Backbone as JSON Lines, residues from 0, in Angstrom:
{"i":0,"aa":"R","n":[85.71,113.61,111.38],"ca":[85.63,114.72,112.2],"c":[86.85,114.5,113.29]}
{"i":1,"aa":"N","n":[87.69,113.51,113.28],"ca":[88.73,113.21,114.35],"c":[89.91,113.52,113.46]}
{"i":2,"aa":"G","n":[89.91,113.75,112.09],"ca":[91.22,114.02,111.43],"c":[91.77,113.15,110.55]}
{"i":3,"aa":"A","n":[91.18,111.94,110.39],"ca":[91.54,111.02,109.57],"c":[91.55,111.44,107.88]}
{"i":4,"aa":"A","n":[92.73,111.4,107.3],"ca":[92.98,111.92,105.91],"c":[92.27,111.27,104.85]}
{"i":5,"aa":"A","n":[92.07,109.94,105.25],"ca":[91.63,108.86,104.29],"c":[90.96,107.59,104.99]}
{"i":6,"aa":"I","n":[90.14,106.84,104.57],"ca":[89.82,105.56,105.0],"c":[90.03,104.41,104.14]}
{"i":7,"aa":"S","n":[90.79,103.47,104.69],"ca":[91.15,102.21,104.03],"c":[89.8,101.0,104.55]}
{"i":8,"aa":"C","n":[89.36,100.58,103.48],"ca":[88.33,99.59,103.63],"c":[88.52,98.26,102.97]}
{"i":9,"aa":"L","n":[88.81,97.32,103.73],"ca":[88.9,95.8,103.58],"c":[87.9,95.33,102.75]}
{"i":10,"aa":"T","n":[88.15,94.89,101.55],"ca":[87.14,94.23,100.74],"c":[87.36,92.61,100.44]}
{"i":11,"aa":"D","n":[88.29,92.26,101.12],"ca":[88.69,90.95,100.98],"c":[87.87,89.88,101.87]}
{"i":12,"aa":"S","n":[87.1,89.12,101.13],"ca":[86.1,88.2,102.08],"c":[86.85,86.95,102.58]}
{"i":13,"aa":"R","n":[87.64,86.38,101.66],"ca":[88.48,85.1,102.1],"c":[89.01,85.1,103.46]}
{"i":14,"aa":"F","n":[89.86,86.09,103.62],"ca":[90.81,86.26,104.8],"c":[90.52,87.26,105.75]}
{"i":15,"aa":"F","n":[89.75,88.29,105.29],"ca":[89.46,89.48,106.31],"c":[87.94,89.83,106.46]}
{"i":16,"aa":"Q","n":[87.0,88.9,106.12],"ca":[85.49,89.18,106.03],"c":[85.14,90.39,105.7]}
{"i":17,"aa":"G","n":[85.66,91.05,104.65],"ca":[85.45,92.28,103.83],"c":[84.55,91.89,102.9]}
{"i":18,"aa":"K","n":[83.87,93.05,102.17],"ca":[82.94,92.91,101.1],"c":[83.26,94.19,100.38]}
{"i":19,"aa":"L","n":[83.19,94.34,99.05],"ca":[82.99,95.58,98.17],"c":[81.73,96.37,98.48]}
{"i":20,"aa":"E","n":[80.79,95.8,99.1],"ca":[79.56,96.59,99.21],"c":[79.9,97.51,100.4]}
{"i":21,"aa":"Y","n":[81.0,97.04,101.41],"ca":[81.31,98.11,102.4],"c":[81.7,99.5,101.96]}
{"i":22,"aa":"L","n":[82.69,99.36,100.88],"ca":[83.12,100.46,100.42],"c":[82.07,101.42,99.86]}
{"i":23,"aa":"T","n":[81.27,100.76,99.26],"ca":[79.97,101.53,98.6],"c":[79.4,102.41,99.84]}
{"i":24,"aa":"E","n":[79.19,101.6,100.87],"ca":[78.35,101.97,101.98],"c":[79.01,103.23,102.5]}
{"i":25,"aa":"I","n":[80.49,103.14,102.73],"ca":[81.49,104.04,103.46],"c":[81.16,105.33,102.5]}
{"i":26,"aa":"K","n":[81.43,105.32,101.6],"ca":[81.37,106.36,100.38],"c":[80.0,107.24,100.45]}
{"i":27,"aa":"E","n":[78.77,106.39,100.43],"ca":[77.45,106.91,100.53],"c":[77.48,107.65,101.88]}
{"i":28,"aa":"H","n":[77.73,106.86,102.93],"ca":[77.93,107.71,104.4],"c":[78.38,108.78,104.38]}
{"i":29,"aa":"L","n":[79.7,108.79,103.79],"ca":[80.54,110.16,103.89],"c":[79.56,111.16,102.98]}
{"i":30,"aa":"R","n":[79.19,111.05,101.82],"ca":[78.51,111.94,100.89],"c":[77.1,112.59,101.88]}
{"i":31,"aa":"G","n":[76.69,111.73,102.63],"ca":[75.53,111.95,103.42],"c":[75.86,113.15,104.38]}
{"i":32,"aa":"L","n":[77.23,112.86,105.05],"ca":[77.49,113.83,105.76],"c":[78.25,115.14,105.45]}
{"i":33,"aa":"G","n":[78.21,114.97,103.86],"ca":[78.97,116.42,103.14],"c":[80.64,116.22,103.16]}
{"i":34,"aa":"K","n":[80.81,115.04,103.34],"ca":[82.2,114.78,103.52],"c":[83.08,114.14,102.19]}
{"i":35,"aa":"E","n":[84.33,114.6,101.62],"ca":[84.96,114.26,100.71],"c":[86.13,113.62,101.2]}
{"i":36,"aa":"V","n":[86.1,112.56,101.96],"ca":[87.19,111.55,102.26],"c":[87.7,110.57,101.35]}
{"i":37,"aa":"P","n":[88.79,110.54,101.0],"ca":[89.26,109.25,99.81],"c":[89.04,107.93,100.5]}
{"i":38,"aa":"V","n":[88.82,106.76,100.13],"ca":[88.49,105.51,100.38],"c":[89.59,104.72,99.65]}
{"i":39,"aa":"L","n":[90.34,103.89,100.29],"ca":[91.34,103.05,99.72],"c":[90.62,101.52,99.76]}
{"i":40,"aa":"R","n":[90.52,100.87,98.54],"ca":[90.17,99.47,98.52],"c":[91.31,98.84,98.84]}
{"i":41,"aa":"K","n":[91.33,98.14,100.16],"ca":[92.3,97.3,100.84],"c":[91.91,95.6,100.23]}
{"i":42,"aa":"D","n":[92.68,95.22,99.57],"ca":[92.23,93.9,98.86],"c":[93.64,93.12,98.16]}
{"i":43,"aa":"F","n":[93.51,91.82,97.86],"ca":[94.64,91.31,96.97],"c":[94.05,91.63,95.86]}
{"i":44,"aa":"V","n":[94.33,92.75,95.02],"ca":[94.13,93.1,93.68],"c":[95.19,92.48,92.71]}
{"i":45,"aa":"Y","n":[94.71,91.67,91.85],"ca":[95.79,91.02,90.76],"c":[95.05,90.9,89.42]}
{"i":46,"aa":"H","n":[93.88,91.61,89.33],"ca":[93.39,91.64,87.97],"c":[92.64,92.86,87.46]}
{"i":47,"aa":"E","n":[92.79,93.05,86.25],"ca":[92.11,94.12,85.65],"c":[90.66,94.65,86.29]}
{"i":48,"aa":"Y","n":[89.96,93.44,86.35],"ca":[88.44,93.55,86.79],"c":[88.59,94.13,87.8]}
{"i":49,"aa":"Q","n":[89.26,93.94,89.06],"ca":[89.18,94.41,90.26],"c":[89.31,95.85,90.39]}
{"i":50,"aa":"V","n":[90.27,96.43,89.4],"ca":[90.32,97.64,89.37],"c":[89.35,98.49,88.85]}
{"i":51,"aa":"Y","n":[88.46,97.95,87.95],"ca":[87.51,98.61,87.39],"c":[86.29,98.55,88.53]}
{"i":52,"aa":"E","n":[86.04,97.23,89.14],"ca":[85.33,96.98,90.1],"c":[85.23,97.92,91.21]}
{"i":53,"aa":"A","n":[86.66,98.17,91.79],"ca":[86.94,99.13,92.81],"c":[86.28,100.72,92.53]}
{"i":54,"aa":"R","n":[86.63,101.01,91.04],"ca":[86.15,102.43,90.55],"c":[84.77,102.45,90.6]}
{"i":55,"aa":"M","n":[84.01,101.4,90.01],"ca":[82.49,101.55,90.18],"c":[81.86,101.44,91.55]}
{"i":56,"aa":"A","n":[82.72,100.91,92.42],"ca":[82.22,100.91,93.86],"c":[82.49,102.31,94.74]}
{"i":57,"aa":"G","n":[83.3,103.08,94.01],"ca":[83.62,104.25,94.41],"c":[84.79,104.84,94.86]}
{"i":58,"aa":"A","n":[85.85,103.63,94.95],"ca":[86.99,103.75,95.51],"c":[87.86,104.83,94.85]}
{"i":59,"aa":"D","n":[88.65,105.48,95.72],"ca":[89.66,106.61,95.27],"c":[91.16,106.18,95.19]}
{"i":60,"aa":"A","n":[91.23,104.82,95.7],"ca":[92.7,104.29,95.55],"c":[92.61,102.86,95.59]}
{"i":61,"aa":"I","n":[93.5,102.39,95.2],"ca":[93.52,100.89,95.42],"c":[95.05,100.34,96.06]}
{"i":62,"aa":"L","n":[95.1,99.09,96.51],"ca":[96.19,98.69,97.25],"c":[96.88,97.58,96.26]}
{"i":63,"aa":"L","n":[97.93,97.79,95.91],"ca":[98.72,96.89,94.92],"c":[99.87,96.16,95.74]}
{"i":64,"aa":"I","n":[100.08,94.7,96.14],"ca":[101.06,94.46,96.85],"c":[102.14,93.85,96.04]}
{"i":65,"aa":"A","n":[103.18,94.59,96.19],"ca":[104.38,94.21,95.02],"c":[104.59,92.61,95.1]}
{"i":66,"aa":"G","n":[104.65,92.06,96.41],"ca":[104.99,90.7,96.6],"c":[104.19,89.54,96.09]}
{"i":67,"aa":"V","n":[103.11,89.97,95.54],"ca":[102.25,88.96,95.07],"c":[101.82,89.28,93.56]}
{"i":68,"aa":"M","n":[102.87,89.8,92.78],"ca":[102.59,89.97,91.5],"c":[103.82,90.38,90.71]}
{"i":69,"aa":"G","n":[103.77,89.84,89.59],"ca":[105.05,90.29,88.64],"c":[105.13,91.73,88.24]}
{"i":70,"aa":"D","n":[106.26,92.07,87.55],"ca":[106.43,93.54,87.35],"c":[105.54,94.04,86.34]}
{"i":71,"aa":"K","n":[105.17,93.29,85.5],"ca":[104.37,93.83,84.57],"c":[102.94,93.95,84.99]}
{"i":72,"aa":"D","n":[102.34,93.09,86.0],"ca":[101.13,93.33,86.32],"c":[101.09,94.36,87.26]}
{"i":73,"aa":"L","n":[102.09,94.71,88.05],"ca":[102.42,95.7,88.75],"c":[102.17,97.33,88.07]}
{"i":74,"aa":"R","n":[102.93,97.17,87.09],"ca":[103.01,98.23,86.28],"c":[101.51,98.68,85.58]}
{"i":75,"aa":"S","n":[101.05,97.41,84.9],"ca":[99.73,97.76,84.32],"c":[98.61,98.01,85.13]}
{"i":76,"aa":"L","n":[98.63,97.49,86.16],"ca":[97.37,97.8,87.02],"c":[97.54,99.17,87.7]}
{"i":77,"aa":"R","n":[98.84,99.53,88.1],"ca":[98.97,100.75,88.65],"c":[98.52,101.8,87.52]}
{"i":78,"aa":"E","n":[99.05,101.53,86.4],"ca":[98.64,102.53,85.25],"c":[97.19,102.71,85.0]}
{"i":79,"aa":"L","n":[96.5,101.39,84.97],"ca":[94.95,101.25,84.79],"c":[94.41,102.1,85.95]}
{"i":80,"aa":"A","n":[94.67,101.87,87.2],"ca":[94.04,102.54,88.24],"c":[94.23,104.15,88.03]}
{"i":81,"aa":"E","n":[95.51,104.55,87.79],"ca":[95.7,106.24,87.58],"c":[94.81,106.52,86.23]}
{"i":82,"aa":"S","n":[94.67,105.85,85.28],"ca":[93.76,106.27,84.07],"c":[92.37,106.43,84.26]}
{"i":83,"aa":"L","n":[91.96,105.54,85.51],"ca":[90.69,105.65,86.06],"c":[90.5,106.8,86.81]}
{"i":84,"aa":"G","n":[91.33,107.68,87.18],"ca":[91.32,108.62,88.37],"c":[91.49,108.04,89.73]}
{"i":85,"aa":"M","n":[92.25,106.88,89.82],"ca":[92.34,106.46,91.3],"c":[93.98,106.24,91.48]}
{"i":86,"aa":"A","n":[94.39,106.7,92.66],"ca":[95.75,106.51,93.17],"c":[95.86,104.94,93.3]}
{"i":87,"aa":"A","n":[97.08,104.4,93.32],"ca":[97.53,103.2,93.45],"c":[98.51,103.24,94.64]}
{"i":88,"aa":"L","n":[98.39,102.69,95.62],"ca":[99.09,102.47,96.84],"c":[99.79,101.19,96.63]}
{"i":89,"aa":"V","n":[101.2,101.26,96.48],"ca":[102.03,100.01,96.22],"c":[102.67,99.63,97.49]}
{"i":90,"aa":"E","n":[102.38,98.4,98.1],"ca":[102.87,98.07,99.24],"c":[104.2,97.29,99.03]}
{"i":91,"aa":"V","n":[105.18,97.48,99.85],"ca":[106.47,96.57,99.78],"c":[106.78,96.27,101.18]}
{"i":92,"aa":"H","n":[107.57,95.24,101.26],"ca":[108.05,94.72,102.47],"c":[109.58,94.65,102.6]}
{"i":93,"aa":"D","n":[110.38,94.76,101.47],"ca":[112.0,94.74,101.55],"c":[112.34,95.51,100.49]}
{"i":94,"aa":"E","n":[113.94,95.42,100.38],"ca":[114.55,96.46,99.25],"c":[114.11,95.68,98.11]}
{"i":95,"aa":"A","n":[113.83,94.36,97.63],"ca":[113.69,93.96,96.38],"c":[112.33,94.53,95.79]}
{"i":96,"aa":"E","n":[111.32,94.43,96.89],"ca":[110.12,94.83,96.42],"c":[109.77,96.43,96.3]}
{"i":97,"aa":"T","n":[110.94,97.21,97.1],"ca":[110.91,98.67,96.94],"c":[111.44,98.91,95.7]}
{"i":98,"aa":"D","n":[112.52,98.3,95.01],"ca":[113.34,98.63,93.8],"c":[112.19,98.42,92.68]}
{"i":99,"aa":"R","n":[111.25,97.33,92.71],"ca":[110.37,97.01,91.75],"c":[109.34,97.69,91.84]}
{"i":100,"aa":"A","n":[108.75,98.6,92.9],"ca":[107.79,99.54,93.13],"c":[108.04,100.67,92.29]}
{"i":101,"aa":"L","n":[109.54,101.02,92.63],"ca":[110.02,102.35,92.0],"c":[109.97,102.15,90.46]}
{"i":102,"aa":"K","n":[110.64,101.05,89.97],"ca":[110.63,100.79,88.47],"c":[109.14,100.73,88.08]}
{"i":103,"aa":"S","n":[108.25,100.39,88.67],"ca":[106.68,100.54,88.09],"c":[106.36,101.91,87.85]}
{"i":104,"aa":"G","n":[107.05,102.93,88.36],"ca":[106.43,104.02,88.28],"c":[105.58,104.53,89.54]}
{"i":105,"aa":"A","n":[105.57,103.65,90.62],"ca":[104.81,104.05,91.96],"c":[104.98,105.3,92.03]}
{"i":106,"aa":"R","n":[103.96,106.04,92.69],"ca":[104.06,107.31,93.23],"c":[103.92,107.2,94.54]}
{"i":107,"aa":"I","n":[103.24,106.43,95.07],"ca":[102.72,106.24,96.58],"c":[103.2,104.66,96.82]}
{"i":108,"aa":"I","n":[104.37,104.9,98.09],"ca":[104.75,103.32,98.44],"c":[104.44,103.35,99.72]}
{"i":109,"aa":"G","n":[103.7,102.32,100.12],"ca":[103.74,101.75,101.44],"c":[104.58,100.65,102.01]}
{"i":110,"aa":"V","n":[105.1,101.34,103.2],"ca":[106.15,100.05,103.55],"c":[105.2,99.23,104.75]}
{"i":111,"aa":"N","n":[105.05,97.93,104.52],"ca":[104.54,97.25,105.49],"c":[105.47,96.62,106.52]}
{"i":112,"aa":"N","n":[105.32,96.95,108.01],"ca":[106.29,96.68,108.61],"c":[105.93,95.04,109.14]}
{"i":113,"aa":"R","n":[105.22,94.6,108.96],"ca":[104.89,93.2,109.18],"c":[105.39,92.23,108.06]}
{"i":114,"aa":"D","n":[106.26,91.24,108.81],"ca":[106.69,90.37,107.96],"c":[105.5,89.29,107.55]}
{"i":115,"aa":"L","n":[105.14,89.02,106.21],"ca":[104.09,88.41,105.94],"c":[104.31,86.67,106.12]}
{"i":116,"aa":"R","n":[105.76,86.49,106.38],"ca":[106.09,85.2,106.88],"c":[105.67,84.52,108.22]}
{"i":117,"aa":"T","n":[106.28,85.6,108.97],"ca":[106.3,85.44,110.5],"c":[105.22,86.23,111.04]}
{"i":118,"aa":"F","n":[104.67,87.26,110.47],"ca":[103.82,87.88,111.06],"c":[104.29,89.02,112.1]}
{"i":119,"aa":"Q","n":[105.85,88.84,112.36],"ca":[106.36,89.57,113.33],"c":[106.27,91.19,112.88]}
{"i":120,"aa":"V","n":[106.09,92.16,113.77],"ca":[106.26,93.54,113.26],"c":[107.64,94.36,113.67]}
{"i":121,"aa":"D","n":[108.2,95.07,112.7],"ca":[109.25,95.86,113.04],"c":[109.13,97.08,112.37]}
{"i":122,"aa":"I","n":[108.79,98.15,113.1],"ca":[108.61,99.37,112.55],"c":[109.69,100.12,111.98]}
{"i":123,"aa":"E","n":[110.9,99.45,112.17],"ca":[112.02,100.05,111.74],"c":[112.22,99.77,110.57]}
{"i":124,"aa":"T","n":[111.52,98.86,109.91],"ca":[111.86,98.23,108.4],"c":[111.32,99.83,107.67]}
{"i":125,"aa":"T","n":[110.55,100.62,108.13],"ca":[109.88,101.63,107.49],"c":[111.19,102.71,107.21]}
{"i":126,"aa":"G","n":[111.9,102.94,108.25],"ca":[113.04,103.7,108.11],"c":[114.06,102.93,107.6]}
{"i":127,"aa":"R","n":[114.44,101.65,107.41],"ca":[115.42,101.1,106.33],"c":[115.07,101.33,105.22]}
{"i":128,"aa":"L","n":[113.76,101.21,104.61],"ca":[113.54,101.2,103.42],"c":[113.24,102.84,103.03]}
{"i":129,"aa":"R","n":[112.92,103.6,103.78],"ca":[112.83,105.15,103.46],"c":[114.01,105.54,102.64]}
{"i":130,"aa":"K","n":[115.37,105.07,103.02],"ca":[116.51,105.67,102.42],"c":[116.73,105.11,100.85]}
{"i":131,"aa":"L","n":[115.81,104.14,100.57],"ca":[115.75,103.61,99.1],"c":[114.69,104.65,98.17]}
{"i":132,"aa":"I","n":[113.81,105.19,98.96],"ca":[112.62,105.9,98.27],"c":[112.93,107.34,98.15]}
{"i":133,"aa":"P","n":[112.79,107.82,96.62],"ca":[113.05,109.24,96.79],"c":[112.16,110.17,97.22]}
{"i":134,"aa":"P","n":[112.55,111.39,97.73],"ca":[111.68,112.43,98.46],"c":[110.42,112.81,97.49]}
{"i":135,"aa":"D","n":[110.28,112.58,96.49],"ca":[109.15,113.01,95.53],"c":[108.03,111.95,95.58]}
{"i":136,"aa":"K","n":[108.21,110.77,96.25],"ca":[107.19,109.93,96.42],"c":[106.78,110.06,97.66]}
{"i":137,"aa":"L","n":[105.36,109.53,97.77],"ca":[104.76,109.82,98.89],"c":[104.92,108.52,99.67]}
{"i":138,"aa":"L","n":[105.26,108.57,101.11],"ca":[105.68,107.3,101.88],"c":[104.55,107.14,102.71]}
{"i":139,"aa":"V","n":[104.08,106.13,102.87],"ca":[102.95,105.42,103.78],"c":[103.54,104.45,104.76]}
{"i":140,"aa":"G","n":[103.48,104.64,106.13],"ca":[103.96,103.59,106.84],"c":[102.8,102.85,107.32]}
{"i":141,"aa":"E","n":[102.96,101.5,107.31],"ca":[101.7,100.54,107.49],"c":[102.29,99.45,108.44]}
{"i":142,"aa":"S","n":[101.3,99.34,109.12],"ca":[101.53,98.15,110.38],"c":[102.3,98.32,111.31]}
{"i":143,"aa":"G","n":[102.03,97.92,112.96],"ca":[102.57,98.24,114.14],"c":[102.63,99.47,114.79]}
{"i":144,"aa":"I","n":[101.64,100.43,114.17],"ca":[101.41,101.91,114.53],"c":[100.2,101.84,115.76]}
{"i":145,"aa":"R","n":[100.73,102.05,117.16],"ca":[99.69,101.72,117.91],"c":[99.33,102.93,118.88]}
{"i":146,"aa":"S","n":[100.5,103.9,119.07],"ca":[100.51,105.07,119.6],"c":[100.91,106.31,118.95]}
{"i":147,"aa":"G","n":[100.68,107.49,119.81],"ca":[100.91,108.54,119.2],"c":[102.65,108.72,118.97]}
{"i":148,"aa":"D","n":[103.18,107.88,120.0],"ca":[104.72,108.06,119.69],"c":[105.02,107.29,118.79]}
{"i":149,"aa":"D","n":[104.31,106.03,118.41],"ca":[104.61,105.4,117.0],"c":[104.65,106.19,115.71]}
{"i":150,"aa":"V","n":[103.5,107.21,115.66],"ca":[103.34,108.09,114.73],"c":[104.28,109.17,114.56]}
{"i":151,"aa":"R","n":[104.94,109.62,115.82],"ca":[105.95,110.69,115.73],"c":[107.12,109.8,115.31]}
{"i":152,"aa":"R","n":[107.53,108.85,115.36],"ca":[108.48,107.93,114.8],"c":[108.15,107.83,113.37]}
{"i":153,"aa":"M","n":[107.29,107.69,112.87],"ca":[106.88,107.21,111.54],"c":[107.18,108.84,110.81]}
{"i":154,"aa":"T","n":[106.88,109.72,111.25],"ca":[106.83,111.09,110.8],"c":[108.51,111.38,110.78]}
{"i":155,"aa":"A","n":[109.18,111.09,111.88],"ca":[110.85,111.51,112.03],"c":[111.5,110.8,110.81]}
{"i":156,"aa":"M","n":[110.81,109.41,110.29],"ca":[111.44,108.53,109.49],"c":[111.16,109.06,108.01]}
{"i":157,"aa":"G","n":[110.19,110.02,107.81],"ca":[109.81,110.65,106.5],"c":[108.36,110.15,106.26]}
{"i":158,"aa":"C","n":[107.75,109.47,106.93],"ca":[106.35,109.35,106.24],"c":[105.55,110.34,106.19]}
{"i":159,"aa":"D","n":[104.69,110.45,104.99],"ca":[104.03,111.5,105.0],"c":[102.31,110.86,105.32]}
{"i":160,"aa":"A","n":[102.29,109.82,105.52],"ca":[100.85,109.25,106.12],"c":[101.26,107.81,106.74]}
{"i":161,"aa":"I","n":[100.29,107.23,107.52],"ca":[100.5,106.06,108.14],"c":[99.01,105.37,107.6]}
{"i":162,"aa":"L","n":[98.97,104.0,107.51],"ca":[98.09,103.25,107.49],"c":[97.69,102.34,108.56]}
{"i":163,"aa":"V","n":[96.65,102.58,109.39],"ca":[96.52,101.85,110.59],"c":[95.25,101.0,110.61]}
{"i":164,"aa":"G","n":[95.23,99.62,110.83],"ca":[94.04,98.92,110.87],"c":[93.91,98.06,112.08]}
{"i":165,"aa":"E","n":[94.89,97.3,112.44],"ca":[94.78,96.34,113.57],"c":[94.33,97.09,114.82]}
{"i":166,"aa":"T","n":[95.14,98.2,115.11],"ca":[94.9,99.13,116.22],"c":[93.42,99.36,116.45]}
{"i":167,"aa":"F","n":[92.89,100.07,115.22],"ca":[91.5,100.34,115.5],"c":[90.62,99.18,115.56]}
{"i":168,"aa":"C","n":[90.95,98.18,114.77],"ca":[90.04,96.93,115.09],"c":[89.9,96.31,116.3]}
{"i":169,"aa":"K","n":[91.15,96.52,117.08],"ca":[90.87,95.97,118.64],"c":[90.43,96.72,119.46]}
{"i":170,"aa":"L","n":[90.11,97.94,119.15],"ca":[89.6,99.06,120.18],"c":[88.11,98.9,120.16]}
{"i":171,"aa":"P","n":[87.61,99.3,121.23],"ca":[85.9,99.27,121.28],"c":[85.42,100.36,120.25]}
{"i":172,"aa":"Q","n":[84.44,100.36,119.59],"ca":[83.86,101.29,118.61],"c":[84.11,102.75,119.58]}
{"i":173,"aa":"A","n":[83.78,102.91,120.54],"ca":[83.47,104.03,121.35],"c":[84.81,104.76,121.44]}
{"i":174,"aa":"A","n":[86.12,104.07,121.37],"ca":[87.21,104.51,121.63],"c":[88.13,104.93,120.51]}
{"i":175,"aa":"R","n":[87.38,104.53,119.0],"ca":[88.38,104.57,118.04],"c":[88.37,106.35,117.43]}
{"i":176,"aa":"G","n":[87.36,107.24,117.86],"ca":[87.41,108.37,117.46],"c":[88.73,109.22,118.04]}
{"i":177,"aa":"A","n":[88.79,109.0,119.25],"ca":[89.87,109.33,120.19],"c":[91.22,109.05,119.73]}
{"i":178,"aa":"K","n":[91.34,107.6,119.25],"ca":[92.75,107.19,118.97],"c":[92.87,108.01,117.54]}
{"i":179,"aa":"V","n":[92.05,107.96,116.64],"ca":[92.25,108.73,115.31],"c":[92.82,110.41,115.65]}
{"i":180,"aa":"A","n":[92.0,110.96,116.55],"ca":[92.28,112.18,117.03],"c":[93.81,112.19,117.61]}
{"i":181,"aa":"E","n":[94.14,111.32,118.5],"ca":[95.67,111.25,118.91],"c":[96.68,111.0,117.94]}
{"i":182,"aa":"F","n":[96.3,110.2,116.86],"ca":[97.26,109.89,115.87],"c":[97.38,111.14,115.03]}
{"i":183,"aa":"S","n":[96.16,111.95,114.72],"ca":[96.63,113.09,113.82],"c":[97.25,114.15,114.76]}
{"i":184,"aa":"A","n":[97.04,114.41,115.87],"ca":[97.58,115.3,116.49],"c":[99.34,115.14,116.48]}
{"i":185,"aa":"A","n":[99.66,113.79,116.89],"ca":[100.88,113.22,116.85],"c":[101.61,113.57,115.2]}
{"i":186,"aa":"G","n":[100.88,113.37,114.31],"ca":[101.46,113.56,113.08],"c":[101.58,115.02,112.54]}
{"i":187,"aa":"R","n":[101.18,115.99,113.44],"ca":[101.26,117.23,112.95],"c":[102.52,117.62,113.67]}
{"i":188,"aa":"V","n":[103.09,117.4,114.43],"ca":[104.33,117.67,115.48],"c":[105.4,117.9,114.61]}
């Protein structure tokens, strides 16, 4: 109701205390509200089983992190997801991963602005890598997006969407809807 185009659900239990059951619960809750909002399985997906598992749980999309898998797996997992009717968000962090994502046939590319070695965030990473991504690909800006101004910067860099997690997790539950509405309004400018 506040304008989110999709929902990202952490299902990794080891590092993020997520569960696959959360995804199923979200889908059921949305159905109960009469809403058809796509849900992304955000996890370290590296095996075909996880792709099938995501589909069975109701996922509309999966996250594939280019930096944690080889080219063959990246392509085959993306193709499997798409053959099952899901989208694959291929996440990149640098120029080499962007090139690999494009060669894998990725249609949706997420630029993670967080350096996973240092955990430092630089949202200019999206602008730098945007230049390498053809305009027919969907670009998702990820990490470091905290305000409407950040959303406007991402939009100006050519982002079609943003993925926000930490900002929402740090907010009290009651403030999250207003933040989604703020981000949605900023993205339409």
